[in-house]
N, C-alpha and C positions, 0 to 999 in steps of 0.2 A: 819031476814035474810032470802032472797028470796030462794026459794028451789032449783034453779039453780045454785046459789052460793054455797049452802050446797054441791050439788052433784059435782060439781068442787073441792072443796077442799077435799073432801073424793078421788076422782081421783088422784088427785095432791098428797095426803099424801102416797095415795096407792104407786104410783110410786116411790116416794122418799124412801119410805119404802123398796121397791124392790130393788132400784139402792143399798140402804145400804147392803141389806142382800147379793146381789151379790158381792159388794165391801169386806165385811166381808168374804163370802165364798171363793172369791179369794184370800184374803190374808191369811185365814186359808189353802187354798191348797196349795200355794207357801211355807208357814211357815212348812207344815207337808210333803211337796213333793220338799225340795230345789235340791235334785239330779236331779229329773225328769224334773224340769223346767230349770235348769242350762243345762242339756243334751239337753232339746228342744231348747233352746237359741243357744248353740253353733252349734248344727246340722242345725238349721234355716241360721244362717249366715255362717257356712264353706259350706253350698250348693250354695251359691252366689260367694265363692272365691276360689281361686287356692292357697291355704295355710292351715295355721292353726291358729284358734282363740284359747287361753287358758285363762279361768277365773279361778282364784284361789278360791273363795268365792262368794256366793250369799245370800243375806239378803234383805227380805221384807222392805219397810220404811214407811210403813202403809200409811196414810194421806197426806204424802209430793206431792203427784201428783193427788189427788182425782179430778173426778171419776175414774181415771186411777190406776192401781196397779204399784208402784214403787219400784224396785229393786237395790239394791247396790252391783255394781260388783268390787271386791277387786282383786289387781294384774293381770291387764288384759294384755295379749300381742298377738300382731298380727304378725304373720311371712309367708313369701312367701316361697315357696318350695325349693329356692336357697340360703337360710340364711345360711346355712353351709359354702358356699362359700364366701359370703360378709360380714357375720356377723352385717347386718343393720335391726334392728328390726324396721318393718314399724310403730307400736304402742306399747308403753310401758307406762300402766297408772296404777297411784296407786289406782285411784278411777273412778269407771264410773257407773254413777248413769242412771238407764234406766227405762222408765215410758211407761208400756205396756197396751194395752187395755185389760180389764178384760174379757169381751166377748169373744176375739177371743183367750185369752189364755185358758179358759175353754173349747174353742172349738178346741182345739190343734193345734193352728197357732200363730204366733208372729206378732203383730201390734205396733210398738214400734213408741211411740207418741213424745216422748223426750229422748234424751241422754245428759248426762252432764259428759265431760272429766275433770278431775281435777289433778293436780299435775304430768303431762305428757309429753312425747316426742313422736312427730312423724316426723318419719324419711323416706322422699322418697329417694330413692337412685337409680342412675343408674351408671354402672361401664363404665370401658374404652371401652368395647365390644357393649355397647348399651343396655344392658341388665338392668331392672328396678324392684325394689321389687315391684312395683306397679303393676306388673303383677298378683299380689296376687287377683285383682280385675277382672281379664280377665279369667274367667271361660272358660275352652274348650268346644267344641259343646259336648255334651252327645251323648253317643252311644245309638243305638235305644233299647237295651234291657234294659239300665238305664232309659230312659224315660218310658219304660212299668212299670218298676219296681216303679218309682216315683209316677205313676198314681194309681198302685195298693195300694202303700203305703198310697196315699193321705195326705203325711205331710204338705201340704199346699205350698203357694206360699214364694217367697224372702220377706225379711222385707223391711219395708218402713220408713223412720225416718222423722218425720214432725217437731222437733225442737231440736236444738244441742247449748249446752253451752260448752264453753272452758274457764278453769281458771288455770292460772300458766301452760300454755303448752309450750315447746319448739317446734317450726317446724322449719323443714329444707327440702329444695329442692335441693339435691346434684348430679349433673349431671357431672360426670368426663370426660365423652366423650365430650360434648358439652363445658367443662369449665366454668359452670356456678353454682352458689350456692347461693340460696336464703335462708335465715335463720332469722327468728322471734322468740321474746320471747312475747308470747300472755299472756296479764295480765288478758284480759278479752274478750271473744266473745260470744255474744247472736243472736241466729238467729232462724228465723221462717221460715217454708219451707210449701209451699201449691203445689198441684199437680193437676194442671188443665190438660185437656186432650191432650194440645200440648206438654208439657214436666213439668217443675216445676218453682217456683217462690221462692226468698227467700230473707227476709230482715234481716239484720245482722247489729248490733252494735260492732265494734272493739276497743279495746285499745292495743296496741303492741308496742315493741321496736324492730326497725330492727337492726339485728346484721350483717347481709351481704345481699345485692341485687346487686349481682355481675352478669351481663350477660356474662361477660369476666374475669374469676379469675385472668388471668394476667394481668389486667389492674385496678383491684380492685372493689370497691362496691361504689353503689349508695346510698344516705339515710343512709350513717353509722352510727351507735347507735343513731338514730334520733326516737322519739316517735310519733306514728301515733295513732290518734284517731278520730272515726266519723263513720257514719251511710253508708251502702252499699245495693241499691235494685239490686237483680240479678235475671235476667231471663234466662232461658234455654229453646231452642226450639228443640225438639228431631228431629224435620224433618231435620235440616239442621246441627244440633249440634252446634249451636252458644249461646256461654253464653254471654249475655250483661249485662255490669254494668252502670246502669244510673248515670248519673253526680251528684254528692252530695260534701259537704263541706266535708273534711278531714283535720284536723289539722296535719301539719307535722312539728315539733317543735314547735316553737313559731307561725308559719305562717298558715293562713286557705288557703286551696287551694280547688278548684272544679275539681273533679277527675272521670272520666269517663273511661271504657274499654271495650273491646271486644275479646273475646277467641273463636276461630274456631277450636274446638275440634274435629271436623269430618277429619280435615287434619292430616297429619302426616309428620314432626312433628307438635305439637298443636302450630298456628298462634296466637298472640296476636297485640293488638292495645290499646296504653293507652293514654288518652288525659289529659293533666294539663293544668290548667289557674288559675292564681292568679294576683290581681289587683295591690297590693302591696308588693313587695318581696326586702330586701334590698341584694346589690351585694355581700357583704360576706354570708348571709344565703344561697343565690342561688349556690354560689361555694362549700360550704359545703355539698351540695345535691349530687354532682356530683363524678363521680370517680376520683380518686387521678391524673390519666393521665391529666384530663381536669380541675380540681380545682387547680392544682398546677401552671398552666398557669395563670388561671383567677385571683388567690390571687396576683399575681403582679400586679394587677389593683385595684382599688377602685372608687366607685360611690358614691356621697355623699346622694342621693335622692332614694326612693324606685322604683322598674321597675314594668311596666305590663308586665306580661311573659305568654305566650301560648307555650305549648310544646306537642309533639307527640313521641312516641315511639312504634316502628313497629318491631316485630321481631317473632322468635318462639324458642320453647324450645328443639329445636335439634342443631345440627352444632356446630359450636365453634367460631362464630364471633359475633360481636357486634349487637344490635339491630339499626335500623333506626333511628336516633336522629333528630329531626328538633324543633328548639326553635326559637319564635320570641319575640321581646321585644320591649318597649317603653320608652324612658327616657325624661325627661323635665326639662331643667334649671337647670343641677345639675354640680357639680364640678368633672371632671375626672382627676385621679391621675394616671400616669403612671411612667413606669422607664426613659422615655425620658423627663418627665415634666409635668407640672400641668396645665389642661386647665378648664377654667370657662364657666359657663353660656352655657353646652352642653345640645343639645337637638337632639336626632336622634331615628330612627327605626333600630333595630338590628335583626340578622339573624344568626343561627348556623346550619349547618348540617353536619353530617358525611358521606353524601354521595353525595357529590359535582357532580362527573360524575357517571352518572347512571350504566354505564357497568363496572364500577370498583368496589372492594370489599369495604365494609364500614369498617370505621376505621381513625385514625389521618391522615394517608396518603393522604386519601380522603375527609379530613374535610374542612370545610370553615365558615369564619366569614364574614358576611356582612354588613355595615353600609351604611344608605341610609338617604339623606336630612341631614346630620350632620352639625350641627352649633355651633359654640364656639368662645372662646377667648384665645389665648395664649400669655401672657405677654403682654397683651393691644392691642393685632392685633385681628381682628374678623377675621374669616374665614369660609367658606362653604365648605363641600364635598359632592357633589351630590351621589356619589356612591365610597366606598371604601372596599376592599375585603381582605381578607387574608386566602390563600389555602394552603393546606398540614401543619400540625400542627408538623410534623417530621421535614422538611425544610420548613418553611414557607416562602410564596413569598406573599408581599403586594402589591396591585395596586389600583389606585384610580385617581380622579379627585379633584383638591384643587383650590380652588378659594379664593381670600382676597384682602381687600383695606384697607389702614390704613396709618395713619402718620408715615414718616420713622425714624422719631425719637424714635419711639419704638422699633427700631431696637438695639437700646442701650443697651437694657435688654437682649437683647440676645448676643450680642459679648461684651458686658461690655467695651465699647468705644474703643475697639482695635481688629484688625487694624483699622477698619472703625467708625468712630464717626459722627451720623448725628444730625443737628441742626433743620432742617424744611425740608418740602416738602411731597410728597403722592407716596406711591406705589400700583401697582394694578398688582396682581399675577394671572395667569389663567394657571395650571401647570397639565398635566397627569402625574402620577409617578410609578414606579414599583422597586420593592426592594427585597432584601432577609432581614430577620428579624433574629439576632443575640442577644440573651440576651434580647430579646423584643424589640430591637430598631431596626428601619430601618438601615441597613447597606449596603453603596454602593448605593443610590437610583439612578435610571435612570429616566431622567426629559424629556418631550416633553412640549412645550407650551412657553409661554411669559412671562416676568416680565418688567413692564412700570414704570419708576421713572422720575416724574415730579417736577420742581420747588425746587431741592435739594440743601442745604447748607451741606456740608460734609468735613471732614478731613481724609486723608489716613494717620495715626498716626505714623506708622514708617518712614515716609519719611518727615514729617510735611508739607504735601501738604494739601493747601485749596482751595476749588472750592465752588463757589456762585452760586445760579440761575442755577443748572445744571440738565440734563435730560438724560435719556438714556433708551433704549429698549432692552431686553436680549431675544433672540429666541432659545430655546433648539430644535435640530431635533436629530433623532436616534443616530446621531454620532457626531455632531458638535453642537459648541455653536455662535452662530451669536451675533453681536453688532450692533445696526442700531440707526440711529438718536440721536447720542451721542452728547450733548453740554455741554461742561466744560468751567465754567469762573473762572479764577483765578485773583484777582485784576480786570486789564485792558485787560488781556488776555483772547481771546476768541477762542474756539477750537470746531469744530465738526469732529466727528470720526465715520467710521464704521470700523467693524473687524471680525475676523473669530478666532475660535481654532479648528483645526481638531482633531477628536478622544478625545474630551475634558472629558468626565466622565471616560474612562479608565485610561487617564493619571493622571487626579486628584488623583485617588485612589492608582494608582500603582507606576507611574513615573512622579511625578509633573516636576522634573528638566528636563524633554523631551519636555514638555508642551511649544508650540511656539503659541503666540499671532500675529495674522497679523493685522497690523492696517493701515488704508487710513485716514489719517489727513488732514483737509482744516482748514486754520483760516485766516480771515481778517487782524488779528494783534496780534503779540505775543512777549511778553516781556519776555526773557529769565530768567532775574534776578527773576521772580517770580516761576521759578521752579528749582532754584539752589539748594533747599531742598532736591532735589531728591538725589543730591550727598552726603546728610548727613546721610548715613545708619548706622542704630543701631550696634554697635559693639558685642552686646551679641549674642550669639550664642547657639542654644538648643543643650544639650549633647544627648538627645536620638531623633532618627526622629518620626515626628507625624503622628500616624495612622489617616488617613482619614476617620473615619467611625464616626457615631453618640456615640460611647462609648469614643470617646475623646472631647476636647472642640473646638466648632466650628470656635470660633477666632482663636485659635492657629493653626488649619488647613487651614483656609483661609491666615493667614499671611505667614505661611511656602508656600503655593502654590505662594503667590504675591512674595514672595523672591527667589523663585527657578526658578519660568517659566522663560522662555525668552519672547524677543518680536520683531517682525520687523516691523519697521517704516517705512511708505512712505508717506511724507509729502509734502505739497504745501501750504505755506504761503506767503500771499502778503506783510505783513511789519514784519520784525524782529527787535526788540530792545535790545539791551543789554549794558546797563551804556552809554557809549557815542556812541555806535556802531549803525548803522541804514542799514538794508540790506532790499530789495526788491526782489520779484518774487522768492523765495528761494524754492528749490526743494531738498528733503533729502531722503535718503534711509539709516537705521540706523538698528542695533539691539542692545537691550537691555538684559542684563543677568544678573545673581543674582550678579557679582561683577564689572559690570560697563558698558561701553557703547562702541560699536564697530560701526563707522562710514565708511559705505561702499562709499558714495558720497554725498556730499553737494555743490550743485552749487546755487550761488546768485548774484544779483546785488548789487554793493556797491561803492560809491566814484566815479561815472561815468566810473566805469568797471566792472569786475567781480572777482568771488573768485570760487575755487574749493579746496575743503576739504575732505580727507578722513584718519582714523586713528582709534586710540582706547584710550578710557579714563577708568582706571582701579581704582576702589573703592579699598581703604585700609587703612581706618582710617581717620586721620583729613585732611592728605594731599592725593589727588587725583593725579595718574600718569597719563599723557597722552603721548601718539606716534602719532605725526601729520604730513600729508603730505600734502603740499598745493601749490596752484598755484594762482599767482594773475596777473591779466592783465588789465594793463591800467587805473590803478585807480588813482585819485588823490592823490599823495603822502602826502600832508598836512593833508587832512582829515582821509587819511589811518593811519597815525601815531597818529592822535588825538583820532580816535575811537579806537584804542589798546593801549592809553596810552604810547605811545612813545615806546613800547615796554621795558619798565624799563630802558632806555635811560635818562640822567639826561642832559648831555651838548648837545645832538642833539636832537631836538625835532620839532613838527609840526610847530613849529612859524620860524624855521630855514628853511624850504623845500618847493618848490614848484615843480611842475611838474607832470608827468605820469609816473607810476612806474609798472613794471611787474616783477615778481620773481617766483622762486621756492624754496620751502624750505622743509626740512625733519629734525625734531626738536623734542627732547623729553623733557619732563618737569613734573612740579607738580602744580597743583591748588588747592585752597584751597576749603572747602565746601561752603563758599561765592561766589566763582567764581574768587578771586583774584590770580594772578600770584605769586607763590612762588620766592622771589628774588634769583637771581643767580642759578637758577634751571635748566634752560635751556641749552640744549645741542644739537648738530646737525650741519646742513649746511644751509647757505642762499645764493641764487645767485640772484642778483637783475640788472634790466636794468631800467636806469630812462632817461625818453627824456624830452627834453625841459625845463630842469629842472633850479632852481636857488637856491643857498645856501644864506640865507639872515643873516646877523648879526651874524655869527658863531664864538664863542669866540676863537677857538685854532687857527683858519685863522687870525683872527685879532690881536691877540697876536704876531703874526709873522710880520703881514704887517705894524704894526704901526712903526717899524724901520726900514724893508727890502723896504716896497712899500708904503711911506709915502703919496704918491700922486694918489694913485688908489682907485678905489671906493671898497673896501672889505664888504661893508654892502649888496651888491647885485652881487654876483657872477652868471652869468650865464653858462649854458652849453648845448649843443644841443643833447648830449648822455653820460650817465655815467654808466658804469655797474663793477662788482664786485662779489666777493664771501668772505662771512664771515664764518669763523668756530666758532661755540657756543661751550663755554667749562664752563659753570657755570657763573662765575663772569668775565671770561676773554673771550674776542672775538678776535680771530685771523684774522688779516685782510691781506687776500692773496695780493699778487703785483699787485698794482692798479693804473691807470693813471687818472687824472682828467685834463680834458682839458676846461679851462673856458675863460670868457671874460677878466679876470683880470690877472688871471696867471695859469701855467699849473703845476701839481704837481705829482709827482710819490711816492707811500708810500707803506710800507708795516709793519706788527709788531703785535703786541698785546695790545688792548685797556681792560683795566680793570675798571669793575665797582666798584672795591676796590682798592687796590694796586698792582703794578707791570705792569702799562702801559709802553710800550716800541715799539714806533713806529717811522721807520725810513724814515725821509721825504727828498725829494730832489724837489728843487724849483728853475729854471731858473730864472734869474732876469729879461730876455728880456721881453717885453710886448706883449702879445700876442692877444691883442685887435683885431688886423686886419687879424688874422689867417684864420677868416672864409674866405677870398677872397681868399685864395689859393684853387683852384678847384681839383688839383691833389692830393689824400689822401696821395701818397708816400712821395711826395714833403713836405706835412703839417707835414708828421710824422718825416722826417729828421730834419726840423726846428725847431721841437716842443723844444730840448732840446738845442738849439744852446746858446752861450754865456757862460757867467758865471752861475754857479748852486750852490746854496747854500745846504749842507749838513745838515740837522737838526735832531734831537732827543727829539720826546715826551716823556716825562717821569715823573715821580712823582716828585713832589715838596717838600719841608719840611713842607710846609702848608697844605698838603694832594691834593693841587691841580695841574693840569697838566702844566708843564713848557716845554719851548721851548727852545732848546740850540743846540749849534753845534754839531754834530755829530764825536766825536775824534775816535772812533771806528769803522769807515765805512770801513777802509780797512779789518780789522780782521771779520766784518760780513759778507764783500762781499765776502771774500775767503770762510768762513763757508758757505755761500748760495750756491757757486758755487760746493763744496762738496756734500752738500744736493740733489743738482740738477743732479748730476752725480750718487748719489747711486739711486735715483728715477729712472732714465733713466735705469740702469742697471737692477732693478726689473722689 
């Protein structure tokens, strides 16, 4: 063995022996000087605090901290000088083990290398006035004589702790003034502290359970009952009083988080910044980490896939407000469940802040949720939202931009096929919206933007209206709804429309019965029979009014609006068809309400003349009532009768008539849902004037003429002018006294014509032939000559076979006297 190595071993052995002797000496010193050491420790610590440290018992633990001397302190308590007022003990420990540098202890000072606290409670308490028991660490500035006494006594400097262990320790930071409560149960905390010249550094491993992390006790705790495990690298810089916690992975519950923080201790109150990042976090786990006022709202939603989340908390340990919370997240191709429905294939970037407006106080009222580049699919309809925000979680308001393009048949999934059912076509939506949120659903949204539908086949179910190859554009302004470029095709009918609803959204939600749709309609051809199902109104009536919010069924809401709203129609139709009826150049103004149609005016050309109509059609079940006023000018009477199915007459038809008719009528009646006139339902008055007319093969006249005028042409009776007035009374038509001057005979008649039974028409027919009366130019002379000669007094009445029979009028004198009395009574009135 080399000599130098032998010398080295001897020196090393001597040093070790010396250390052992010193350690044994220190141990023996503590053993035989417990009280003195205990007093020295308490005096050293109490010198650094403004309170009182009490240690119940001290025992050396020999080699547990070799080469340092370890002592075990039992029943340790640390109280501030105001403990009698608030009764919160800052430290109460059953067992505190302190490892002390042996050399410093023999030299009369305490250099604590390690301290372990077991089965203890640590309570940092601040009362409502702002006083904190942490004042125990804020020793006041000593008086000059105390400083001199310390120097003279040379009792050493304050203690330095290099390592600390906590086991089974309850920790609380209770600030009643700021309404903050941080409470933990520390299963294990192991820390190593170094003291470089600029401050100190610590490495800590923590295993703790969060009992409360309430930045505002009125709102509840973050991380409630969550287990935290992980390392911390902490550095304190004495110059600026900043504690930095380097980012490290910390497990919170089942999820790993990367957490870093900064605490500015030089500021009063102490400010903090905590940054949190997690790559994959389930929505439910994220909601459970937050305070109840936030998590209760988030738990109304669910996201199928984990989120990528970054969070920052910025606040202080004073005041009473919330910290500034800023959260950002990313979601990819997930299913989103909301109270309003389920959305699939959702991807978006999200943001949450409780300081939306910088000048306002942090909290729910100043909170905002933002969604950016949102894409998804709702009931088969893809959509995108560039930006969507929700502000003020107390009275939340949502706004954003919504775009979607889809097959309109997908809307059947929303409406359930009622009131609108779509078969094909495409829809393109580009809308900006703003709405209150009630029960986590949009309530009474306000829209701006456009909806375009092209090549659509649809059915308006309540009225059975079918449209093919249709298109429309809807434009939402701040107040009104505009309809543009609407094309509807029903069978052979083609309708082009523009329209407007003023104050649309306000009336939609509050007073749909006050809503008025103003339509401007143009059509090259319209077959009215294809729209008669409009008269077929459903008879079922809702027992309760429908609330127009997303809380109700959207289909019910729309159906309710469609049925209650009214419409103003301004129409220009080139050709109008209805059964046998054809009109051209129709101009109409009408109002459609929930119970019928009001016709302000209709003017059209028909049968070589014109018609003007006004009135009302009331829907009241299978039979619809009408009240119509009409003016007919110079129409071909044969075409006119043919177009209207001879007005229900069987004996006088379009085949019996020629000439040009003008008339005024005011009638009421009923019409079926298929547009047919209900027999014997018409009441009113019809006045007519027929020029250049002819009565052809009219059976009642021929039945008289075949024995009275056997040599005259009764198949073609011509007349220059014929006028009269009929009173319609259901199945009976009252013919006011009327004169017929024709080429074959002259007739005066009056009475009742019945569509059933009860016909009673008095007829006076002079036997003279009026064939050449047209040659008499003097009207008065022609009038006097008209009834010259023998006059037959006939009566048209019901026969036994149900047909009308003509016979001599035996009661002519009685009827004439009655007529004279009636005329006198009318004149008197």
